C-alpha positions in Angstrom: 0.0 0.0 0.0 1.0 3.5 -0.7 0.2 6.8 1.0 -1.5 9.6 -1.0 -2.0 13.2 -0.1 -4.9 15.5 -1.0 -4.6 19.2 -1.7 -7.9 21.0 -1.6 -7.9 24.3 -3.5 -10.7 26.7 -3.9 -11.5 29.9 -5.9 -14.4 32.1 -4.7 -16.5 34.6 -6.7 -14.5 37.5 -5.2 -11.2 36.1 -6.6 -9.8 34.7 -3.4 -8.0 31.5 -3.5 -6.8 29.0 -0.9 -4.9 25.7 -1.0 -4.1 23.3 1.9 -3.2 19.6 2.4 -6.5 18.3 3.7 -6.3 14.5 3.7 -4.0 11.5 3.6 -4.9 7.9 2.8 -3.3 4.6 2.3 -4.4 2.8 -0.8 -3.3 0.5 -3.6 -4.2 3.1 -6.3 -4.1 6.9 -6.3 -7.7 8.3 -5.8 -9.2 10.3 -8.6 -9.0 14.1 -8.3 -12.3 15.8 -8.1 -14.0 19.1 -8.8 -17.1 20.7 -7.3 -18.7 23.9 -8.3 -21.0 25.6 -5.7 -22.9 28.8 -5.8 -20.0 30.8 -4.3 -16.8 28.9 -5.1 -15.1 26.1 -7.1 -13.4 23.4 -5.1 -10.7 21.1 -6.4 -9.3 18.0 -4.6 -6.0 16.9 -6.2 -4.2 13.8 -5.0 -0.4 13.4 -4.9 1.9 10.4 -4.4 4.2 12.2 -1.9 3.8 14.8 0.8 6.6 16.8 -0.8 4.8 16.9 -4.1 1.6 18.0 -2.4 3.5 20.7 -0.5 5.1 22.0 -3.7 1.8 22.1 -5.5 0.2 24.0 -2.5 3.1 26.5 -2.4 3.1 27.0 -6.2 -0.7 27.5 -6.2 -0.5 30.1 -3.5 2.4 31.9 -5.2 0.5 32.1 -8.5 -2.7 33.4 -6.8 -0.9 36.1 -4.8 0.3 37.9 -8.0 
């Protein structure tokens, strides 16, 4: 079994964005990434094969959104 890490990122209607590592699971296969659109925001759950990869995605996402 392998450990997978989930980064949840969201964009709201005011242009604000967030990203955080929100979950970790042990599984044979990597879970599918998901997307949900609500009335006020879009929410993405992206899965990564290592904590380092998830942290890099989170950091890169936040840097892009702060510009």
